[in-house]
C-alpha positions in Angstrom: 13.2 -13.9 9.7 12.4 -15.2 6.3 15.0 -15.8 3.6 14.5 -14.3 0.1 13.5 -17.7 -1.2 10.9 -18.2 1.6 9.6 -14.7 0.9 9.3 -15.5 -2.9 7.4 -18.6 -2.0 5.1 -16.6 0.3 4.4 -14.1 -2.5 3.5 -17.0 -4.8 1.3 -18.5 -2.1 -0.5 -15.2 -1.5 -1.0 -14.7 -5.2 -2.5 -18.2 -5.5 -4.8 -17.7 -2.5 -5.9 -14.3 -3.7 -6.8 -15.8 -7.1 -8.6 -18.7 -5.5 -10.7 -16.2 -3.4 -11.4 -14.1 -6.4 -12.7 -17.1 -8.4 -14.9 -18.5 -5.6 -18.6 -17.7 -5.9 -18.7 -16.9 -2.2 -15.7 -16.1 0.0 -14.9 -19.1 2.2 -14.0 -18.0 5.8 -11.3 -20.7 5.9 -9.6 -19.4 2.8 -9.9 -15.9 4.0 -8.3 -16.8 7.4 -5.4 -18.5 5.7 -4.8 -15.6 3.4 -5.0 -13.1 6.3 -2.5 -15.1 8.4 0.0 -15.5 5.5 -0.5 -11.8 4.6 0.4 -10.7 8.1 3.5 -12.8 8.1 4.7 -11.2 4.8 3.7 -7.7 5.9 5.7 -8.0 9.2 8.7 -9.4 7.3 8.6 -6.5 4.7 8.3 -4.0 7.5 11.4 -5.4 9.1 13.3 -5.2 5.8 12.7 -1.5 5.5 12.2 -1.2 1.8 11.1 2.0 -0.1 9.6 4.6 2.2 6.3 4.8 0.3 6.0 1.0 0.4 6.9 1.0 4.1 4.2 3.6 4.9 1.6 1.6 2.9 2.5 -1.6 4.8 2.2 0.2 8.1 -1.2 1.6 7.3 -2.6 -1.9 6.6 -4.1 -3.8 9.4 -5.3 -7.4 9.3 -8.6 -8.1 7.4 -11.5 -8.0 9.8 -12.9 -11.5 9.4 -16.0 -10.6 11.4 -16.8 -7.4 9.4 -20.3 -6.0 9.7 -21.2 -3.0 7.5 -22.8 0.1 8.9 -26.6 -0.1 9.0 -28.1 3.3 9.6 -31.6 4.2 10.6 -32.8 4.7 7.0 -31.8 1.2 6.1 -33.4 -0.1 9.4 -36.7 1.6 8.4 -36.4 0.2 4.9 -35.8 -3.2 6.4 -38.9 -3.0 8.6 -41.0 -2.1 5.6 -39.6 -5.0 3.6 -40.2 -7.4 6.5 -36.5 -8.1 7.1 -35.6 -9.0 3.5 -33.3 -6.0 2.9 -30.9 -6.8 5.7 -30.7 -10.5 4.6 -29.4 -9.4 1.2 -27.5 -6.2 2.1 -25.1 -7.5 4.8 -23.8 -10.5 3.0 -23.3 -8.5 -0.2 -21.4 -5.8 1.7 -19.3 -8.3 3.5 -18.4 -10.1 0.3 -17.5 -6.8 -1.3 -15.3 -5.8 1.6 -13.4 -9.1 1.7 -12.8 -9.1 -2.1 -11.6 -5.5 -2.1 -9.2 -6.1 0.8 -7.8 -9.3 -0.7 -7.3 -7.5 -4.1 -5.7 -4.5 -2.4 -3.2 -6.6 -0.5 -2.5 -8.7 -3.6 -1.5 -5.5 -5.6 0.6 -4.2 -2.7 2.5 -7.5 -2.4 3.0 -7.6 -6.2 4.5 -4.1 -6.0 6.7 -5.2 -3.1 7.8 -8.2 -5.0 8.9 -5.9 -7.8 11.1 -4.0 -5.4 12.8 -7.2 -4.3 13.5 -8.5 -7.7 17.2 -8.1 -8.7 17.9 -7.5 -12.3 
């Protein structure tokens, strides 16, 4: 169980890591793994605390970021890849992975910023 101070430090750490990932030219798997691990710690702690019902539901719906994500590659794209001698797949998959990772990190960053606002005592 984390104290409020530890949770505040975890929020700052997550925000820092999310900003670092956003600024990198390519998503580094090591940074993503660190963010994912810390994110899961905070998510489980917030679920135990039982905050606002909507926030609780959003946190329950989130699962860890799939660090080995591969986008769907349907038959049309496979044919297109054959016609382009494999060049389409080389560019398509990394772009889609990058997009997925950045979207997931940004989503979690917004969710934790919202949760932090619920914890702040005026």
